[in-house]
N, C-alpha and C positions, 0 to 999 in steps of 0.2 A: 740571582745576580743583583748588583747594587750600583747606583750611580749617584755621584755628588756633583752639584753645581755651585760654584763660588762666583758671586757677582752682585749686581745692584738689585735692591728692592726699593721701589719708588712709587710716588704718586705723580701721575701725568695729567696735564691739562692740554687738550688737543682740539684743534679746529681744522676741519677739512671742508671742501665745497659741499659736503653732504651732511654736515652736522658738527656738533662739538660736545665735549665733555669737560667739565671744569676741574674735576678731581677723580681720577680713576686709578685703580690698581695697575701697576706696571713694573718696569725694571727687567733687566736681562734675566736674572735668576728666576723671576716669577714666570715669565713667558716660557722659558726653557723648561722649568720643572713641571708646569702643567701639561705641556706636550709630551714630555718623556714619561710621565706617570701612566700613560696608556699602555706602556710596554714593560715597565720594570719598576723596582722600588727606588724612590728618589729622596735624597736628603739635600736641603738647601742651606747655604751658608751666606750670610749677609747681615748688615746692620739695619736696625729700624729705631725710630724714636717713639715718644709717648703717643703720637698721633696714629700709630699703627696698632689697631685693636682687634677685638674678637671677630668683627666682620671680615677683616682682611685675612686673619689666620684661618677663618672658616672657609675661605675660597681654596686655600692650599690643602687644608685638612679634608675638604670635600673630595679631593682627588687622591687622597691617601699620601700626600707629600709629608715627609718627616721634617718638622721645623725645630727640632731640638737644638740645632746649631745656629739658629737665628739669634743674633746678639741684640738685646734690647738695651739701648743707651738711655738711662734715666735722665729726664730733663731735656732730651734732644728732640729734634724733628727729623722725619724721614726725608731722604733725597727727593727733590721735586724738580720736574722738568716741564716747561711749557713750550709748545711748538705749534706750527701750523703748516699745512700743505696747500699748494695750489692744485690746479687740475693735473699737473704732472706729479703724481703721487710717489714718484721715485725719489723726490727731493724733499727732505724735511728741513724747515726753517726753524732754528732755535730762537725763541724769544726771551727765555729766562731759564737759568740753571741755578739751583740752590743745592749745593752738595750736602749741607747739613751734616748728619752723622757719617755719611759716606766719605766726607772729606778726610776723616781721621781713621778710616777703616783699616784695621790690621786683622786679617782673617784668623779666626781661632777655630781649629778643627778638633772635634772630639776623637777619641780612639776609634770609634766606629767609622767616622768619615775618613780617617787616615788609612783605613784598611779597605776602602772601596775598590770595586773591580774596575769601574770606569769613572773618569774625572773630566768635567768640563770647566775650563777656565774662561769664564765669560769676560766681556770687555772691561778690564780694570788695568791699572798701571802694570807694565810688564815685569817690574821688579817684584811686585806682589804676586803676580802669576807664578813667577819662578820659585818664590818662597813656598807657595802652596804646593807646587809640583814636587819640591824636594821633601815635603813632609809625607807624601802619599806613596803607597806601594802599588798604585793602580796599574793594571796591565794595558789599559787603553786610555789615552789622554787626548782630548780635543781642546782647541784654543780659538778664540775669536779676538779681534782687535779692531782698531779704527784708525782713520787718517791722522788724528791728533797724535797718537803714539808713534806712528810712522814718521811724522814730522819732528817730534821732540825727543823721542827715545828709540830711534831706529836700532842702534847697536844693542841695547838692552832687549828689545823685542826679538831680534834675530838670535840672541843668546838663549832667550826663553824658548823659542821655537825649536831649538836643538833638542829639547827634552820632551817634545810632544809627538804624537803619531798622526794627528789630523789637524789641519788648519782650515777654518772657515773665514773667508774674507770676501768682500765685494770684488768684482773683477778689476775695477779701477784701483782698489787698494793693493791688490796683488802686483799690478804693473808698477804702481808707485813704490811699493816696498822694494821690489827688485830692480827698479830704475830701468825697466824694459817695456817698451810700448806694445810688444806682441804678447798676448795673454798666454799662448801655449809655451813660448820660451820662458816667460816669467814664472809660470807654474813649475816647469821643469827645473828652473834655477832655484826656486824655493825648496823643492824636494831635496836638492843637494845640501841644504842646511839641516836635514834630519827627518822631517815627517815623510811618511810613505803615502799619504793621501792629502790632496788639496781639493777643497770644494769652493768653487767660484760662484758666489751668489749674484744673480743678474736681475733681481727685481721682477718686474712684470714679464721678463723674457725667460725666466726659469733659473736653471743652475747648471753648472758643468762640473764633472768629477774627473780629476786627474790622479792616476797612480803611475808607478814606474813602468807598468806594462800595458795600461789600458786607458781609454778615454770614454766618457759617457756624457751625453748632453740630454737635458730634460726641459721641456717647455713648462711654463706655468700653467696651472689648471685654468681653463677659460671660465671666467665668472661674469655674470651680468650685473652683479652688485658688489662694488668694492667701496667700503666706507672709511677704513682707517688702516694704513699699513704699519702702524707702530707695533713693534715687537715681532714682526713677521720673520725676520732673520733668526732671532733667538728661538722662535717657535719651530722653524725649519730645523735648526740644529738640535732642538729637543726631540723632535720626531725621529731624526736621523740617528742620533747617538742612543736614544732610548731603545729604538728597535735593535740596533747593534748589540747593546748590552743584554737585551733579552734573548739574543741568539747564542750567547756563549763567548768564551774567551777568544776563540780563534776566528770568529765571524768576520772580523775586519780584513782577513786575508783572502776572503772569497769574493771574487768579482761580482757574482750574481747576488750575493747578500748585500754588498755595497750599493748595487743598483736598486734593490728593493728598499734599502734605507733611504736612498734619494727620493724615491716615490712617496714613501711614508712622510718624509720631511716636507716635501712639497704639498702633500695632501693636508697635513696639519696647518701649514702656512696659509693654504687657501681658505680654510675655515676661519683662521684668525682675522683675515682682512675683511671678512664679510660684515663684521660689526666693530664696535669700538673696544679697544683695550682687550680685556679677557672675557668680554661678555659672551661671545660665541663659544669659545673653547671650554669655558667652565661648565656649560651644559651639554657639551658634546658627548656622544656615546661611541663605543668601539664599533658598534654595528655601522654607524654613519661613516666612520673612518674607513672601514673595510669596503663598504659599498663604493665610496669615491675612489679608493685605491683600485678597485676592479675597473671602474670607468676610466681611470688614468691608464691602466694597462691596455684596455681596448683601444684607447685613442692613440697610443704611441707605438703599437705593434705594426710591423709591415704587412702582416697577414690579415686578411679580412675574414669574417665568419663565412663558412661555406653555406651556399644557398641550398635549401631543401628542395 
């Protein structure tokens, strides 16, 4: 199986109450691809400038991510974001955004990428997401977005959503998009626009999964140390879609597979927030993931282990 992600590749400067980094590898496509690479073959599509070098490529190559479709813009600079968090780590405060080469991004997909099995349209302008979707023959397509596009390009976003299978949004964004204060009704309404699965990301409270026939809610994995939530949502989506892609073309139609995908997504996200940027995920092992997955399973079951 194969998975393509189209989105931002960035350098982030982040400060939280627990530390800071002045220039670390980030961007939606990076966080997503690193997480998904534990389950399937991943290709990443996005633009970088001259400041993106061997060290950054090495992080992706170290996880086996194919970077052939990364566009190097000569003379340009890579997308840069600076932000900070207060003790409420659910809210990121943007201090500086420099789009640089990302501002003129026109996704260019190779033949291999156009023939991918699974496609993830990370948070970019909805018209661009739709153009990418129309180029690909992917059987399973996921999409992420943000409040900016809901506010400025709602009609375009809804049109793009008609062509995807899964939507990943924060719970507040789902309500905002559908102009409905109740999350359940908002998710049901969003499915009427085309997608068969809605994932509502809820930060430290976990995530909720809506399909036409089922509902599943999952708490966040309890952590004693959380340093930086940057990229957690994309890491969650990477674990989720990476696992689905690795299970085969019809996996997304199976409720129990979707629930396992939720747990794997939440498991990857829990590792992401333990350290800054990609620091924890880049040295993560599949054994560590599977061990925490089993801990998650034990924590969320209604049945307790039988006493001997």
